[in-house]
C-alpha positions in Angstrom: 64.1 141.8 118.0 66.7 143.7 120.5 70.0 144.6 119.1 72.7 144.7 121.4 76.3 146.0 120.5 80.1 145.0 121.4 82.6 147.4 123.0 84.8 145.0 123.3 85.5 141.5 122.1 83.0 139.2 124.1 83.9 135.5 124.4 81.4 133.7 122.4 80.5 130.9 124.7 78.5 134.5 125.7 77.4 135.7 122.8 76.1 132.5 121.9 73.4 132.4 124.5 71.2 135.6 122.7 68.8 133.9 119.9 66.8 135.0 117.2 65.1 137.4 119.0 68.8 139.5 119.4 70.9 140.7 116.8 74.5 141.2 117.8 76.0 145.0 116.7 73.2 145.2 113.8 72.9 148.6 112.6 69.7 150.0 114.7 70.2 151.8 117.8 71.0 149.3 120.7 68.9 148.3 123.1 71.5 146.7 125.3 76.1 147.2 125.0 78.1 144.7 126.1 81.5 146.0 127.6 84.8 145.2 129.4 87.1 148.1 129.0 86.4 150.6 126.6 85.5 154.2 128.5 81.6 155.4 128.9 81.6 158.1 130.2 81.5 160.2 126.7 79.8 157.8 125.0 75.6 159.5 123.7 73.7 156.9 124.7 70.4 156.7 122.9 67.3 156.5 124.3 66.5 152.8 123.0 69.4 152.2 125.0 67.3 150.1 128.4 70.8 148.1 129.6 74.8 147.8 130.1 76.3 144.6 131.1 80.0 144.8 132.4 81.5 141.2 131.8 83.9 142.1 134.5 83.2 143.5 138.2 84.3 147.2 138.1 82.1 150.0 136.8 84.2 152.8 136.8 84.2 153.1 133.3 80.7 154.2 133.0 78.9 156.7 133.9 76.2 154.8 136.3 75.3 158.1 137.9 74.0 159.2 134.6 72.3 156.0 133.1 70.6 156.0 136.5 69.1 159.4 135.0 67.8 157.6 132.0 66.6 154.5 133.7 69.3 152.5 132.1 69.8 149.6 134.4 74.0 148.6 134.6 75.1 145.4 135.6 78.2 143.7 136.7 79.1 140.3 137.0 80.3 139.7 140.8 82.0 136.5 141.5 82.8 135.3 138.0 86.3 135.9 137.8 86.5 135.5 141.6 88.9 132.1 141.1 91.3 134.3 139.0 91.7 136.9 141.2 92.4 134.0 144.0 94.6 132.5 142.5 96.7 135.8 142.2 96.4 137.3 145.1 98.0 133.8 146.6 100.9 134.2 144.1 101.5 137.9 145.1 101.7 136.4 149.1 104.6 134.2 147.9 105.8 137.1 145.4 106.2 139.5 148.3 107.5 136.1 151.1 109.8 134.9 148.8 111.4 138.0 146.9 110.6 135.3 144.0 111.0 138.7 141.4 114.7 139.5 142.9 116.0 136.3 142.4 114.4 136.4 138.4 115.7 139.6 138.0 119.1 139.0 139.7 119.5 135.5 138.6 118.9 137.3 135.1 121.5 138.9 135.4 124.3 136.1 135.4 123.4 135.4 131.3 127.1 135.2 129.6 129.1 134.5 133.0 131.1 131.3 134.1 130.6 129.1 136.6 126.7 130.5 136.4 126.5 127.6 139.3 128.6 128.6 141.6 127.6 132.0 141.6 124.1 131.4 142.0 124.6 129.1 144.8 127.2 131.6 147.3 124.6 134.9 146.0 121.4 132.9 146.8 121.3 134.2 150.8 120.3 137.6 149.4 116.9 136.4 148.3 115.3 134.9 151.9 112.2 135.1 152.9 109.9 133.7 155.1 107.7 131.2 154.6 103.2 131.7 155.3 103.3 128.6 156.9 101.9 130.5 160.2 101.6 133.3 159.9 98.2 135.6 159.6 97.3 137.2 157.7 94.5 140.2 157.1 91.2 139.8 153.9 89.7 143.0 154.8 86.4 142.3 152.4 84.9 139.0 152.6 82.9 139.0 149.1 83.7 136.5 145.8 86.7 136.7 146.4 87.5 137.7 149.2 86.2 134.6 150.9 88.3 132.3 148.2 90.8 133.8 149.3 90.4 133.4 153.0 89.5 129.9 152.5 92.9 129.1 150.4 94.8 130.9 152.6 93.4 128.8 155.7 94.3 125.7 153.7 97.8 126.7 152.7 98.4 126.9 156.8 98.6 130.3 156.8 96.2 131.8 160.1 93.9 134.0 158.6 91.5 136.7 159.7 88.9 138.4 157.9 86.3 142.0 158.3 83.7 142.2 156.4 80.8 144.2 158.5 78.7 144.3 155.8 79.0 140.1 154.3 75.8 138.5 152.6 74.4 135.2 154.1 75.5 133.1 151.1 79.7 135.0 151.4 79.2 133.4 155.5 78.2 129.3 154.4 81.4 129.8 152.3 83.7 131.2 154.6 86.0 128.5 156.2 85.7 127.3 159.8 89.1 128.2 160.5 88.9 131.5 159.4 88.4 134.4 162.3 86.1 136.7 162.0 87.0 140.4 163.6 85.2 142.9 165.1 87.1 145.4 163.6 89.2 146.4 160.8 91.6 147.6 163.5 92.1 144.6 165.0 92.9 142.8 161.7 95.5 145.5 160.9 97.0 145.0 164.1 97.5 141.0 163.6 98.1 140.8 160.3 101.8 140.0 158.7 99.3 140.1 155.1 97.2 142.4 154.4 94.7 142.0 151.7 92.4 144.4 150.4 89.1 143.4 148.9 86.8 145.9 148.8 84.7 147.7 146.0 86.0 151.3 145.2 83.7 154.5 147.4 84.2 157.1 148.9 84.2 155.6 152.4 86.8 153.0 151.3 89.0 155.6 149.0 92.8 155.9 150.7 92.2 153.5 153.6 94.6 152.5 153.3 96.8 155.3 154.6 99.4 157.2 156.6 97.5 156.0 160.0 96.1 153.1 159.1 99.7 151.8 158.2 100.9 153.1 161.5 98.8 150.4 163.1 100.2 147.4 161.4 103.0 146.0 162.4 106.6 146.1 160.9 107.6 144.5 157.7 104.2 143.8 157.0 103.1 142.6 153.4 100.6 144.5 151.9 98.8 143.3 148.9 95.9 145.0 146.7 94.3 143.4 143.8 91.0 145.7 143.9 91.2 149.2 143.2 94.7 151.4 142.8 92.9 154.4 144.9 92.6 152.3 147.9 95.7 153.1 149.0 97.5 156.1 149.5 100.9 156.3 147.2 102.5 159.1 148.7 102.2 157.0 152.5 103.2 153.8 150.6 106.1 155.4 149.4 106.8 156.5 152.6 106.2 152.9 154.2 108.5 150.8 151.4 110.8 153.3 152.0 111.1 152.6 155.8 111.2 149.7 155.5 107.6 149.6 157.3 106.1 147.4 154.6 108.3 145.4 153.9 105.9 144.5 150.1 103.5 146.2 148.4 101.9 144.0 145.6 99.6 145.6 143.9 97.7 144.7 140.3 96.6 148.8 139.4 100.6 150.1 138.3 100.9 154.2 137.6 103.7 156.5 137.3 104.1 156.8 141.2 103.7 152.5 142.4 106.1 151.6 138.9 108.5 153.7 140.6 108.7 153.1 144.7 110.5 151.0 146.5 109.7 147.0 147.4 106.7 147.3 145.4 106.1 144.3 143.2 103.9 145.7 140.3 101.6 143.0 137.9 99.7 144.3 135.0 96.4 143.9 135.8 96.2 140.7 135.0 93.8 139.7 138.7 91.2 138.4 136.0 92.5 137.8 132.4 92.4 134.3 132.5 90.3 132.0 129.6 87.7 130.8 132.4 87.5 134.2 133.6 86.4 135.8 130.6 83.9 133.0 129.8 82.0 132.7 133.0 81.8 137.0 132.8 80.6 137.1 128.8 77.9 134.4 129.9 77.0 136.3 133.5 76.5 139.1 131.6 74.5 137.6 128.6 72.3 136.0 131.1 71.5 139.6 133.7 70.8 140.9 129.9 68.2 139.1 128.6 66.6 138.3 132.2 65.9 141.9 131.8 65.2 142.0 128.3 63.0 139.7 128.4 61.1 139.7 131.8 62.2 142.8 133.4 64.0 141.1 136.0 67.2 142.9 137.8 70.0 140.9 139.4 73.4 142.4 140.0 72.9 145.8 139.3 74.6 148.4 140.4 72.7 151.3 140.0 69.2 150.0 140.5 67.9 147.2 143.4 67.7 143.6 142.0 64.2 142.1 141.9 63.8 139.3 140.8 60.2 139.9 138.7 60.3 136.1 137.0 57.4 135.0 134.6 55.0 137.1 134.2 51.6 135.9 135.4 49.2 137.3 132.6 49.6 138.7 129.1 50.7 142.1 130.6 53.9 143.7 132.2 54.8 147.3 132.8 57.9 148.4 134.3 58.5 151.8 135.9 62.3 153.4 136.9 61.9 156.2 139.4 63.2 157.5 142.1 62.4 156.3 145.7 59.9 159.2 147.3 57.1 158.9 149.0 53.7 158.1 147.4 54.9 157.2 144.5 53.3 153.4 144.6 50.1 154.6 145.5 50.5 157.7 141.8 51.6 154.6 139.6 48.3 152.6 141.2 45.6 155.4 140.7 46.5 155.9 136.9 45.5 151.6 136.5 42.4 152.6 139.1 41.3 155.3 136.3 41.7 152.8 134.0 39.5 150.9 135.4 42.3 148.0 134.6 43.2 145.2 137.4 47.0 144.5 138.7 47.2 140.8 139.4 51.0 141.3 140.5 52.9 144.0 141.6 56.6 144.4 143.2 58.6 147.1 144.6 62.0 147.7 145.2 64.4 150.7 146.1 68.2 150.4 146.8 68.8 154.7 148.2 67.8 157.5 145.5 66.8 155.1 143.1 63.3 152.4 143.0 61.6 150.1 140.9 58.4 148.9 140.3 57.0 146.1 138.2 53.4 145.4 137.5 51.9 142.9 135.4 47.8 143.5 134.5 45.1 141.9 132.4 44.6 145.2 129.7 46.3 145.9 127.1 48.1 149.7 127.2 47.2 152.9 125.0 49.9 155.4 124.9 47.6 157.8 127.0 48.5 154.9 130.2 52.1 154.8 129.2 51.5 158.9 129.0 50.6 159.4 132.2 52.9 157.0 133.7 55.4 158.6 132.5 54.3 162.1 134.1 54.4 161.3 137.6 57.2 163.5 139.4 60.5 161.5 139.6 59.5 158.9 136.8 62.0 158.8 134.6 61.7 155.1 132.9 58.2 153.1 131.7 58.8 150.1 129.8 55.9 147.6 128.2 57.5 144.3 127.8 56.0 143.3 125.0 56.1 139.5 124.4 55.1 138.9 128.4 53.2 135.5 128.7 53.6 134.7 125.8 
């Protein structure tokens, strides 16, 4: 029996995937957690905790590195909310072009006045803006969301340039032929009338939209940020919007700085706020947890390598979370050899500092063997999957 704890409301269609082998929010210590936005940096993780499923893409609310040290796999759900975000990005492009927000706000000031229709006709000229057809859109980051945005914009008649040095094979297959693949981000920024950013937040991308990159863009460029607020240097953006270098900055992450800035359209983090997105994320996170808890397979982890272990080829499976260091696999294998246990199948995957090993063996594993595996320097967790093969 596995105990699943939810730290936020998770759609019932995701929770319904957990069968009688699971207990949701039971009294015992949790084996896995499902979370959306709840902050977990001060969360006291019990020794029983094996995995955390984030029903969404960003994991800033989870202590990912600390989890890796404890052998806790952190999953996210890339692509599950991609369509929802794509639609809002397209809306953001239109909002930044046509000054729709400013026009609506002005129209509201006419309440209670006479000749509203006449005033509308005489005042609407202040809110004119360009059409997007034929304009150049630069898409930085061609992951699940970036590809959908690029394709949708191309279908609306925009000339789209995309840049992503780490584009996946699946993303490349999904990209429309109408999208130009740019060799550098600098080329995209120089050509674009609109720039939309779809990259993860990490040290290499923090404040990537800064004074220098803004200076390389066209005057009057429109910039959209539906990824993470810290990708943009707010000080540089404030200067650029005030000077007219940036016509509009559309952000889905308002903060104390941007909410009062000139020519900023601040959307209250609505990118994934659709019922369809919440269902997709809940289902995907539940499937990831089930696959890991039942079989030891990892897919869409942010701190351990993907490892599609599949069904067990024997009755006994053991998994090890360990540091990615030389001689680790041979040390693990020597423990089984010492006890005359045949390894029927083995998978070893690594990702930066961490690695994951799955072994299917013929014999039962007793506490002595498990203890020897745990004693190997660099091993942080040894897990037996008891129902494997049944």
